[in-house]
Residue frames as qw, qx, qy, qz and C-alpha x, y, z in Angstrom:
[[0.486, 0.266, -0.791, -0.259, -29.06, 6.98, -12.66],
 [0.708, -0.263, 0.425, -0.499, -31.43, 4.38, -11.26],
 [0.166, -0.151, 0.972, 0.063, -31.93, 0.72, -11.39],
 [0.661, 0.089, -0.280, -0.691, -34.75, -0.82, -13.63],
 [0.032, 0.105, -0.990, 0.091, -36.29, -4.14, -12.72],
 [0.543, -0.309, -0.609, -0.489, -39.38, -6.02, -11.61],
 [0.274, -0.376, 0.545, -0.698, -41.00, -5.73, -8.12],
 [0.607, -0.204, -0.748, -0.173, -42.27, -8.58, -6.13],
 [0.453, -0.577, 0.270, -0.624, -44.14, -8.35, -2.76],
 [0.596, 0.064, -0.784, 0.158, -42.99, -10.98, -0.32],
 [0.692, -0.683, -0.184, -0.144, -43.93, -12.01, 3.22],
 [0.059, 0.782, -0.514, 0.348, -41.12, -10.79, 5.48],
 [0.586, -0.434, 0.610, -0.311, -41.51, -13.88, 7.80],
 [0.715, 0.044, 0.696, 0.056, -42.22, -16.76, 5.32],
 [0.526, 0.726, -0.199, -0.396, -40.94, -16.42, 1.84],
 [0.864, 0.011, 0.443, 0.239, -39.49, -18.95, -0.65],
 [0.153, 0.777, -0.404, -0.458, -36.75, -18.45, -3.19],
 [0.908, 0.392, -0.110, -0.099, -35.89, -20.39, -6.32],
 [0.781, -0.400, 0.339, 0.340, -32.70, -22.49, -6.42],
 [0.632, 0.525, 0.178, 0.542, -31.08, -20.34, -9.13],
 [0.408, -0.176, -0.100, 0.890, -28.83, -17.30, -8.97],
 [0.143, 0.797, 0.479, -0.338, -30.93, -14.10, -8.78],
 [0.011, 0.737, -0.285, -0.613, -28.61, -12.34, -11.21],
 [0.213, 0.437, -0.716, -0.500, -27.59, -14.85, -13.94],
 [0.887, 0.036, -0.015, -0.460, -30.00, -17.79, -13.18],
 [0.469, 0.400, -0.780, 0.111, -27.00, -20.12, -12.68],
 [0.695, -0.307, -0.646, 0.077, -26.92, -22.76, -10.08],
 [0.391, -0.852, 0.068, -0.342, -27.45, -21.54, -6.58],
 [0.703, 0.202, -0.506, 0.456, -24.16, -21.74, -4.63],
 [0.325, -0.124, -0.514, 0.784, -24.57, -19.17, -1.86],
 [0.079, -0.830, -0.537, -0.128, -26.77, -16.37, -0.66],
 [0.282, 0.182, -0.147, 0.931, -26.45, -12.65, -0.04],
 [0.131, -0.620, -0.650, 0.419, -28.49, -10.59, 2.43],
 [0.061, 0.580, 0.285, 0.761, -30.47, -7.60, 1.34],
 [0.287, -0.474, -0.573, 0.604, -31.01, -5.00, 4.05],
 [0.017, -0.588, -0.243, -0.771, -33.18, -1.95, 4.35],
 [0.325, -0.354, -0.594, 0.645, -33.83, 0.28, 7.24],
 [0.118, -0.662, -0.350, -0.652, -36.62, 2.85, 7.95],
 [0.159, -0.104, -0.555, 0.810, -37.15, 5.27, 10.86],
 [0.271, -0.627, -0.545, -0.486, -40.59, 5.95, 12.16],
 [0.444, -0.863, -0.022, -0.241, -40.49, 8.59, 14.78],
 [0.263, -0.734, 0.614, -0.124, -37.85, 7.38, 17.36],
 [0.815, -0.107, 0.568, -0.045, -38.06, 3.77, 16.26],
 [0.296, 0.570, -0.632, -0.434, -35.90, 2.37, 13.52],
 [0.905, 0.104, 0.383, -0.153, -37.01, -0.86, 11.75],
 [0.078, 0.599, -0.722, -0.338, -34.52, -2.96, 9.93],
 [0.921, 0.188, 0.227, -0.256, -35.37, -5.81, 7.64],
 [0.088, -0.540, 0.787, 0.286, -32.91, -8.45, 6.33],
 [0.894, 0.245, 0.270, -0.260, -33.79, -11.01, 3.69],
 [0.374, -0.450, 0.719, 0.376, -31.44, -13.50, 1.93],
 [0.767, 0.547, 0.003, -0.336, -31.54, -14.39, -1.80],
 [0.878, -0.064, 0.383, 0.279, -29.66, -17.03, -3.78],
 [0.262, 0.849, -0.395, -0.234, -26.48, -16.25, -5.90],
 [0.912, 0.234, -0.162, 0.295, -23.83, -18.10, -7.67],
 [0.670, -0.442, -0.077, 0.592, -20.30, -17.40, -6.26],
 [0.390, 0.206, 0.267, 0.857, -19.34, -14.97, -9.01],
 [0.154, -0.680, -0.373, -0.612, -22.47, -12.93, -8.70],
 [0.605, -0.738, -0.277, 0.114, -22.37, -12.96, -4.91],
 [0.597, -0.247, 0.008, 0.763, -18.71, -11.64, -4.99],
 [0.175, 0.391, 0.245, 0.869, -19.74, -8.79, -7.23],
 [0.392, -0.743, -0.421, -0.343, -22.66, -8.00, -4.97],
 [0.691, -0.602, -0.215, 0.338, -20.47, -7.96, -1.86],
 [0.489, 0.026, 0.124, 0.863, -17.83, -5.79, -3.58],
 [0.024, -0.555, -0.326, -0.765, -20.50, -3.25, -4.43],
 [0.548, -0.766, -0.333, -0.052, -21.79, -3.18, -0.82],
 [0.653, -0.410, -0.060, 0.634, -18.23, -2.46, 0.39],
 [0.321, 0.258, 0.241, 0.879, -17.79, 0.27, -2.37],
 [0.258, -0.754, -0.378, -0.471, -21.09, 1.91, -1.30],
 [0.636, -0.692, -0.237, 0.246, -19.90, 2.06, 2.33],
 [0.606, -0.170, 0.104, 0.770, -16.55, 3.44, 1.32],
 [0.182, 0.440, 0.357, 0.803, -18.00, 6.11, -1.09],
 [0.359, -0.797, -0.374, -0.309, -20.58, 7.31, 1.42],
 [0.675, -0.567, -0.125, 0.454, -17.88, 7.55, 4.11],
 [0.465, -0.044, 0.195, 0.862, -15.60, 9.63, 1.86],
 [0.022, -0.644, -0.433, -0.630, -18.68, 11.68, 0.64],
 [0.484, -0.821, -0.298, 0.060, -19.23, 12.67, 4.34],
 [0.600, -0.423, 0.066, 0.675, -15.65, 13.77, 4.68],
 [0.301, 0.278, 0.405, 0.817, -15.84, 15.67, 1.42],
 [0.183, -0.775, -0.471, -0.380, -19.06, 17.38, 2.41],
 [0.552, -0.772, -0.174, 0.263, -17.57, 18.49, 5.78],
 [0.597, -0.294, 0.208, 0.717, -14.18, 19.40, 4.45],
 [0.278, 0.414, 0.420, 0.758, -15.30, 21.32, 1.40],
 [0.224, -0.847, -0.395, -0.276, -18.02, 23.38, 3.37],
 [0.546, -0.784, -0.058, 0.288, -15.66, 24.34, 6.15],
 [0.619, -0.145, 0.287, 0.717, -12.70, 24.77, 3.88],
 [0.191, 0.608, 0.417, 0.648, -14.62, 27.16, 1.54],
 [0.333, -0.898, -0.278, -0.071, -15.84, 29.13, 4.61],
 [0.556, -0.659, 0.112, 0.494, -12.34, 29.69, 5.92],
 [0.572, 0.046, 0.419, 0.704, -10.60, 30.10, 2.49],
 [0.117, 0.530, 0.444, 0.713, -13.11, 32.47, 0.99],
 [0.286, -0.684, -0.538, 0.399, -14.04, 34.29, 4.21],
 [0.169, -0.633, 0.037, 0.754, -12.32, 37.57, 3.20],
 [0.161, 0.004, 0.651, 0.741, -12.88, 37.14, -0.60],
 [0.187, -0.530, -0.694, -0.450, -16.73, 37.32, -0.43],
 [0.237, -0.436, 0.145, -0.856, -19.03, 39.82, 1.34],
 [0.764, -0.324, 0.158, -0.535, -21.06, 37.13, 3.03],
 [0.234, -0.376, 0.888, -0.125, -19.88, 33.93, 4.73],
 [0.700, 0.238, 0.584, -0.335, -23.03, 32.17, 3.70],
 [0.641, 0.676, -0.264, -0.250, -22.07, 32.61, -0.06],
 [0.154, 0.592, -0.789, 0.060, -18.71, 30.81, 0.85],
 [0.501, -0.077, 0.806, -0.307, -20.54, 28.06, 2.79],
 [0.750, 0.461, 0.246, -0.405, -22.93, 27.58, -0.13],
 [0.504, 0.686, -0.499, -0.164, -19.97, 27.25, -2.57],
 [0.126, -0.436, 0.868, -0.201, -18.44, 24.71, -0.29],
 [0.649, 0.131, 0.644, -0.384, -21.53, 22.61, -0.07],
 [0.745, 0.589, -0.037, -0.312, -21.91, 22.58, -3.83],
 [0.297, 0.655, -0.695, -0.029, -18.26, 21.64, -4.27],
 [0.379, -0.256, 0.844, -0.281, -18.57, 18.83, -1.68],
 [0.755, 0.329, 0.457, -0.336, -21.68, 17.37, -3.41],
 [0.643, 0.682, -0.251, -0.241, -19.98, 17.55, -6.81],
 [0.070, 0.579, -0.807, 0.087, -16.83, 15.84, -5.60],
 [0.530, -0.057, 0.767, -0.357, -18.88, 13.20, -3.96],
 [0.788, 0.479, 0.187, -0.339, -20.95, 12.59, -7.17],
 [0.450, 0.711, -0.527, -0.117, -17.70, 12.39, -9.18],
 [0.170, -0.399, 0.885, -0.168, -16.25, 9.80, -6.78],
 [0.698, 0.145, 0.596, -0.371, -19.47, 7.70, -6.97],
 [0.759, 0.608, -0.017, -0.233, -19.50, 7.62, -10.83],
 [0.235, 0.700, -0.674, -0.002, -15.68, 7.07, -11.01],
 [0.243, -0.310, 0.882, -0.258, -16.04, 3.99, -8.79],
 [0.783, 0.188, 0.229, -0.547, -19.20, 2.67, -10.37],
 [0.498, -0.138, 0.822, 0.241, -18.64, -0.96, -11.63],
 [0.254, 0.248, -0.590, -0.725, -19.11, -1.70, -15.27],
 [0.811, 0.045, -0.116, -0.572, -21.95, -3.82, -16.71],
 [0.621, -0.304, 0.721, -0.044, -21.63, -7.52, -15.68],
 [0.120, 0.241, -0.833, -0.483, -20.86, -10.18, -18.29],
 [0.774, 0.005, -0.194, -0.602, -24.12, -11.81, -19.72],
 [0.268, -0.598, -0.603, -0.455, -26.28, -13.49, -18.50],
 [0.346, -0.418, -0.529, 0.652, -25.69, -11.70, -15.23],
 [0.052, 0.754, 0.453, 0.472, -27.93, -8.66, -14.88],
 [0.388, -0.914, -0.119, 0.008, -26.75, -6.73, -11.77],
 [0.367, 0.696, -0.405, 0.466, -23.67, -4.62, -11.26],
 [0.109, -0.351, 0.700, -0.612, -24.12, -5.28, -7.51],
 [0.360, 0.125, 0.815, -0.437, -27.15, -6.72, -5.76],
 [0.127, -0.136, -0.777, -0.602, -29.58, -8.42, -7.99],
 [0.378, -0.631, -0.661, -0.147, -32.37, -8.21, -5.40],
 [0.121, 0.240, -0.268, 0.925, -32.87, -4.87, -3.67],
 [0.174, -0.548, -0.750, 0.326, -35.20, -4.43, -0.68],
 [0.038, 0.618, 0.311, 0.721, -37.50, -1.44, -1.31],
 [0.358, -0.569, 0.209, -0.710, -38.89, -1.03, 2.11],
 [0.159, -0.224, 0.875, -0.398, -39.51, -2.99, 5.40],
 [0.760, 0.132, 0.244, -0.588, -42.88, -4.31, 4.08],
 [0.683, -0.099, 0.710, 0.138, -41.01, -6.88, 1.94],
 [0.648, 0.740, 0.130, -0.126, -41.20, -5.43, -1.51],
 [0.593, -0.393, 0.473, 0.519, -38.15, -6.35, -3.53],
 [0.528, 0.761, -0.163, -0.339, -36.84, -5.14, -6.84],
 [0.809, -0.072, 0.522, 0.260, -35.25, -7.85, -9.06],
 [0.087, 0.658, -0.431, -0.612, -32.89, -6.98, -11.93],
 [0.024, 0.104, -0.921, -0.375, -33.53, -10.27, -13.68],
 [0.591, -0.005, -0.122, -0.798, -37.08, -10.56, -15.08],
 [0.723, -0.008, -0.663, -0.196, -37.07, -14.34, -15.16],
 [0.311, -0.006, -0.757, 0.574, -35.94, -14.56, -11.53],
 [0.328, -0.009, 0.241, -0.913, -38.74, -12.14, -10.58],
 [0.717, -0.004, -0.410, -0.563, -41.20, -14.53, -12.34],
 [0.668, -0.034, -0.736, 0.107, -39.88, -17.52, -10.44],
 [0.133, 0.029, -0.599, 0.789, -39.82, -15.72, -7.23],
 [0.489, -0.039, 0.041, -0.871, -43.39, -14.64, -7.78],
 [0.754, -0.020, -0.550, -0.359, -44.50, -18.11, -8.54],
 [0.522, 0.011, -0.756, 0.395, -42.88, -19.45, -5.41],
 [0.071, -0.213, -0.566, 0.794, -44.72, -16.91, -3.27],
 [0.122, 0.667, 0.732, 0.057, -48.01, -16.56, -5.12],
 [0.018, -0.784, -0.098, 0.613, -47.21, -12.99, -6.20],
 [0.628, 0.666, 0.334, 0.225, -47.22, -11.20, -9.53],
 [0.511, -0.237, 0.130, 0.816, -44.14, -9.23, -10.58],
 [0.275, 0.913, 0.299, -0.026, -44.67, -5.73, -11.84],
 [0.563, 0.519, -0.059, 0.641, -42.25, -3.27, -13.51],
 [0.417, -0.891, -0.117, 0.137, -40.40, -1.02, -11.06],
 [0.576, 0.527, -0.195, 0.594, -37.30, 0.97, -10.49],
 [0.535, -0.742, -0.202, 0.348, -35.29, 2.79, -7.85],
 [0.366, 0.833, -0.122, 0.396, -33.30, 6.01, -8.14],
 [0.472, -0.813, 0.301, -0.158, -31.68, 5.75, -4.71],
 [0.908, 0.191, -0.213, 0.305, -28.38, 4.23, -5.75],
 [0.679, -0.364, -0.048, 0.636, -24.91, 4.96, -4.52],
 [0.302, 0.260, 0.238, 0.886, -24.59, 7.72, -7.12],
 [0.259, -0.722, -0.348, -0.539, -27.75, 9.36, -5.77],
 [0.656, -0.702, -0.234, 0.148, -26.85, 8.99, -1.97],
 [0.673, 0.013, -0.082, 0.735, -23.25, 10.30, -2.39],
 [0.078, 0.408, 0.023, 0.909, -24.14, 14.02, -2.97],
 [0.536, -0.658, -0.296, -0.438, -27.01, 13.81, -0.54],
 [0.800, -0.403, -0.270, 0.353, -24.68, 12.46, 2.16],
 [0.482, 0.142, -0.050, 0.863, -22.06, 15.16, 1.35],
 [0.156, -0.568, -0.172, -0.790, -24.74, 17.93, 1.58],
 [0.684, -0.652, -0.277, -0.173, -26.31, 16.70, 4.85],
 [0.777, -0.340, -0.190, 0.494, -22.93, 16.27, 6.54],
 [0.370, 0.321, 0.057, 0.870, -21.67, 19.51, 5.13],
 [0.324, -0.677, -0.208, -0.628, -24.72, 21.38, 6.62],
 [0.785, -0.556, -0.263, 0.071, -24.22, 19.64, 9.90],
 [0.706, -0.063, -0.122, 0.695, -20.57, 20.58, 10.01],
 [0.124, 0.492, 0.095, 0.857, -21.40, 24.16, 9.25],
 [0.556, -0.697, -0.222, -0.395, -24.04, 24.25, 12.12],
 [0.817, -0.446, -0.196, 0.307, -21.55, 22.90, 14.54],
 [0.493, 0.150, -0.022, 0.856, -18.89, 25.44, 13.45],
 [0.134, -0.655, -0.173, -0.724, -21.47, 28.24, 13.88],
 [0.691, -0.682, -0.219, -0.098, -21.75, 27.15, 17.54],
 [0.790, -0.269, -0.065, 0.547, -18.04, 27.02, 18.05],
 [0.339, -0.190, 0.174, 0.905, -17.13, 30.13, 16.04],
 [0.275, 0.775, 0.559, -0.103, -20.21, 32.24, 15.50],
 [0.056, -0.765, 0.167, 0.620, -18.04, 35.19, 14.40],
 [0.334, -0.112, 0.750, 0.561, -17.23, 33.24, 11.26],
 [0.185, 0.548, 0.773, 0.261, -20.79, 33.82, 10.03],
 [0.015, -0.822, -0.225, 0.522, -20.76, 37.62, 10.37],
 [0.579, 0.717, 0.218, 0.321, -20.76, 39.52, 7.12],
 [0.504, -0.224, 0.002, 0.834, -17.84, 41.84, 6.56],
 [0.128, 0.787, 0.159, -0.583, -18.50, 45.53, 6.11],
 [0.688, 0.575, 0.323, 0.303, -18.60, 46.41, 2.39],
 [0.521, 0.012, 0.060, 0.851, -16.05, 48.73, 0.97],
 [0.006, -0.636, -0.341, -0.692, -18.76, 51.31, 0.41],
 [0.540, -0.799, -0.195, -0.181, -19.28, 51.59, 4.16],
 [0.743, -0.103, -0.231, 0.620, -15.53, 51.79, 4.97],
 [0.251, -0.881, -0.119, 0.383, -14.32, 54.88, 6.88],
 [0.593, 0.610, 0.044, 0.524, -12.64, 57.36, 4.59],
 [0.458, -0.200, -0.221, 0.838, -9.91, 59.78, 5.83],
 [0.012, -0.848, -0.378, 0.372, -11.35, 63.19, 6.69],
 [0.497, 0.617, 0.203, 0.575, -10.88, 65.93, 3.99],
 [0.390, -0.349, -0.186, 0.832, -8.89, 68.93, 4.94]]
């Protein structure tokens, strides 16, 4: 489940914003920082840009930022716990430890997805347009995604840019299972180094030693 909106390309060093809330178009009372980070080789680039909000919409955006951090943190724990837990609990029940590990990874991702959707905020009261941030930084080049079409138009006019329809699928609901899966795989790799015997398949019953016949 993604976010639909309108994209505007801004200069990262000199950009201008309208004096209205980017979510509901009410009077500007504060601002909220949008952040995006990209890694190129061994160098990580982080871009921060501030946009106007009213107090109510800013509080909603900040709550959603906190919720994202908590959900992803718990998703990481679920990914590690479910993958290692399944490996240990199902070790003797399945012929291959890799099957148990795979079941754990799927379970961790499913739990993380459920958590993300369970904590997803409801639609904001009109005329607000964003459950969280109303302006999302797409990349470090300065492309932003606005949930309010009129704000995107005003932002474009202030920066000699033309808004275009856009969307993003990388929301908290998408990142949660990805985080759980990646951390789960990392936990399994670390466990494989500590206890490599855990990843040895058990002999099948067909190869078990039978008592010698008289």
